[in-house]
C-alpha positions in Angstrom: -108.2 127.2 -186.0 -108.4 124.7 -188.8 -110.6 126.9 -191.0 -108.3 129.9 -190.3 -105.3 127.9 -191.5 -107.1 126.6 -194.6 -108.4 130.1 -195.5 -105.0 131.7 -195.1 -103.4 129.0 -197.2 -106.0 129.6 -199.9 -105.3 133.4 -199.7 -101.6 132.6 -200.1 -102.3 130.6 -203.2 -104.2 133.5 -204.8 -101.6 136.1 -203.9 -98.8 133.9 -205.2 -100.8 133.1 -208.4 -98.5 130.1 -208.9 -100.8 127.3 -207.9 -102.8 125.6 -210.6 -106.5 126.3 -210.7 -107.6 122.8 -209.6 -105.6 123.2 -206.4 -107.2 126.5 -205.7 -110.6 125.0 -206.4 -110.1 122.1 -204.0 -109.0 124.5 -201.3 -112.1 126.6 -201.8 -114.3 123.5 -201.6 -112.6 122.5 -198.4 -113.3 125.9 -196.8 -117.0 125.6 -197.9 -117.3 122.1 -196.4 -116.0 123.3 -193.0 -118.3 126.3 -193.0 -121.3 124.1 -193.7 -120.3 121.7 -190.8 -120.4 124.2 -188.0 -123.2 126.2 -186.4 -124.0 129.8 -187.1 -122.5 131.0 -183.8 -119.1 129.7 -184.8 -119.4 130.3 -188.5 -119.9 134.1 -188.4 -116.8 135.0 -186.4 -114.7 132.8 -188.6 -116.1 134.4 -191.7 -115.3 137.8 -190.3 -111.6 136.8 -190.0 -111.2 135.3 -193.4 -109.0 137.1 -196.0 -110.9 139.2 -198.6 -109.5 137.0 -201.4 -111.1 133.9 -199.9 -114.5 135.7 -199.2 -114.9 136.5 -202.9 -114.0 133.0 -204.1 -116.3 131.1 -201.8 -119.3 133.2 -202.8 -119.6 135.5 -199.7 -120.6 139.1 -199.8 -117.7 141.6 -199.9 -119.2 143.8 -197.2 -118.1 141.9 -194.1 -120.4 143.8 -191.7 -123.4 142.4 -193.5 -122.1 138.9 -194.3 -124.5 136.1 -194.0 -123.4 132.6 -192.9 -125.7 131.1 -195.5 -124.3 133.1 -198.5 -122.0 130.4 -199.5 -121.9 128.9 -203.0 -121.6 125.2 -202.2 -120.1 123.2 -205.1 -122.6 120.5 -206.2 -120.2 117.7 -205.4 -119.8 119.0 -201.9 -123.5 119.4 -200.9 -125.2 117.6 -198.1 -126.9 114.4 -199.3 -130.2 113.2 -197.8 -131.2 109.6 -197.1 -132.9 109.4 -200.5 -129.9 110.7 -202.3 -131.4 114.2 -202.9 -129.1 117.2 -202.6 -130.0 119.2 -199.5 -128.6 122.4 -197.8 -129.7 122.0 -194.2 -131.8 119.8 -191.9 -131.4 117.3 -189.1 -131.6 114.1 -191.1 -128.6 114.8 -193.4 -125.0 113.5 -193.6 -122.0 115.2 -195.2 -120.7 113.7 -198.4 -117.5 114.7 -200.2 -118.8 113.5 -203.6 -122.1 112.3 -205.0 -123.4 109.7 -205.6 -122.5 107.7 -202.5 -119.9 104.9 -203.2 -121.0 101.3 -203.3 -121.1 99.7 -199.8 -118.7 96.8 -199.7 -118.5 93.7 -197.6 -116.1 93.7 -194.7 -113.5 91.3 -193.3 -112.6 91.3 -189.6 -108.9 90.6 -189.0 -107.3 89.3 -185.8 -103.6 89.7 -185.0 -102.6 86.5 -183.1 -99.9 84.0 -182.3 -101.5 80.8 -183.6 -103.9 81.5 -186.5 -105.1 78.0 -187.1 -105.8 77.3 -183.4 -107.7 80.7 -182.9 -109.6 80.1 -186.2 -110.7 76.7 -184.9 -112.0 78.3 -181.7 -114.0 80.9 -183.6 -115.4 78.3 -185.9 -116.9 76.6 -182.8 -118.2 79.9 -181.5 -119.9 81.1 -184.7 -120.5 77.9 -186.7 -118.0 79.0 -189.4 -116.0 76.7 -191.6 -112.4 76.3 -192.6 -111.1 75.8 -196.1 -109.8 72.3 -197.1 -106.3 71.3 -195.8 -103.6 71.6 -198.4 -102.8 68.3 -200.1 -100.1 66.3 -198.3 -101.0 67.5 -194.8 -103.4 66.0 -192.3 -104.2 69.3 -190.5 -103.7 73.0 -191.0 -101.4 73.0 -187.9 -99.1 70.5 -189.7 -99.1 72.7 -192.8 -98.3 75.9 -190.9 -95.5 74.2 -189.0 -93.9 73.3 -192.3 -93.6 77.0 -193.2 -90.5 79.1 -192.4 -90.9 81.1 -189.2 -90.3 84.4 -191.0 -93.1 83.8 -193.5 -96.3 85.7 -193.0 -99.1 83.3 -191.9 -102.8 83.9 -192.6 -105.8 81.8 -192.0 -109.4 82.6 -192.9 -112.8 81.2 -191.9 -116.2 81.9 -193.5 -119.9 81.8 -192.7 -121.3 78.8 -194.7 -124.5 80.8 -195.2 -122.7 83.7 -196.7 -124.3 86.2 -194.2 -121.5 86.9 -191.7 -118.2 88.6 -192.5 -115.1 86.6 -193.3 -112.7 86.4 -190.4 -108.9 86.5 -191.1 -106.3 85.5 -188.5 -102.7 86.6 -189.1 -99.6 85.7 -187.2 -97.7 88.6 -185.6 -94.6 88.5 -183.4 -95.9 90.7 -180.6 -98.5 89.6 -178.1 -101.7 91.4 -177.0 -100.9 94.0 -174.3 -104.0 96.2 -173.9 -107.8 95.9 -174.2 -109.0 95.8 -177.8 -110.7 98.9 -179.1 -113.0 96.8 -181.3 -114.7 93.5 -180.3 -117.2 91.1 -181.6 -120.7 90.8 -180.1 -121.9 87.2 -180.4 -125.7 87.4 -180.5 -126.5 84.3 -178.5 -129.6 85.9 -176.8 -131.3 87.7 -179.6 -135.0 88.1 -178.9 -134.8 86.8 -175.4 -135.3 88.9 -172.2 -135.1 88.5 -168.4 -134.2 85.2 -166.8 -134.6 83.2 -170.1 -132.0 85.4 -171.8 -129.6 85.2 -168.9 -129.9 81.4 -168.7 -129.2 81.1 -172.4 -126.1 83.4 -172.2 -124.8 81.5 -169.2 -125.2 78.2 -171.0 -123.3 79.5 -174.0 -120.6 80.9 -171.7 -120.1 77.5 -170.1 -119.8 75.9 -173.6 -117.2 78.4 -174.7 -115.2 78.1 -171.4 -114.9 74.4 -172.1 -113.3 75.4 -175.4 -110.7 77.6 -173.7 -112.5 80.9 -173.4 -112.4 83.0 -170.2 -115.3 84.5 -168.4 -114.7 88.1 -167.5 -117.9 89.8 -166.4 -121.6 89.1 -166.3 -123.8 92.2 -166.5 -127.3 91.5 -165.3 -130.4 93.2 -166.6 -131.0 96.5 -164.8 -134.4 97.6 -166.1 -132.8 99.6 -168.9 -130.3 97.2 -170.5 -130.6 93.4 -170.9 -128.0 91.0 -169.6 -124.8 90.4 -171.4 -121.5 88.5 -170.6 -118.0 89.7 -171.4 -115.5 87.0 -172.3 -112.0 86.5 -173.8 -111.1 84.1 -176.5 -108.1 81.7 -176.2 -105.6 84.5 -177.0 -107.2 87.1 -174.8 -109.3 89.0 -177.3 -112.5 90.4 -175.7 -115.9 89.6 -177.0 -119.5 89.7 -175.6 -122.3 87.2 -175.5 -125.3 89.5 -176.2 
């Protein structure tokens, strides 16, 4: 359905002859990308239904009864890119790329919506061994500084890994509370390299330490012969995380 709509829009552009060439070219490239992302069984019926104007522009044979799903002139910037950066047309170990070369991979920051940024940040510093920035001059604690700010002012608080390896965590105050399970959570790798009873004992000890800081134990999943043990918990504002 998506490809049919795209190809019909492209045909309308050509019939109207009012659209600039760059717009037509981008539409053609979009059709090509979709055709290259689906299997032959789905590609051929879709090609058979495409308007004649589109067939010519994306490099397909004009005789539809003999059309080949591989007869597509893929723009260089829309080709599949292999793991080594080489341009490829097919194969299992490929990934689609809308432009080459691949963009620079950047560091990430994990952001928490919360009610009390400084308090939650302090908790996660204890969990991960992160550190907080220095308290602003004239204040004894971050809590004191935050309490001095107007209620309507946006409040942010960041903590960092002193080794520079882990991502920066940012805590921002929001008016609403947490109402459903988070779709993203942190896995705290407390049992890396351990298996069996030793792993479970390590995770349970860490669970007890974090419960003393205000965390909540939710579920302990014991090793089942396929997966090793892990413990699901919630932080002091109810955000789920796992000891893994």
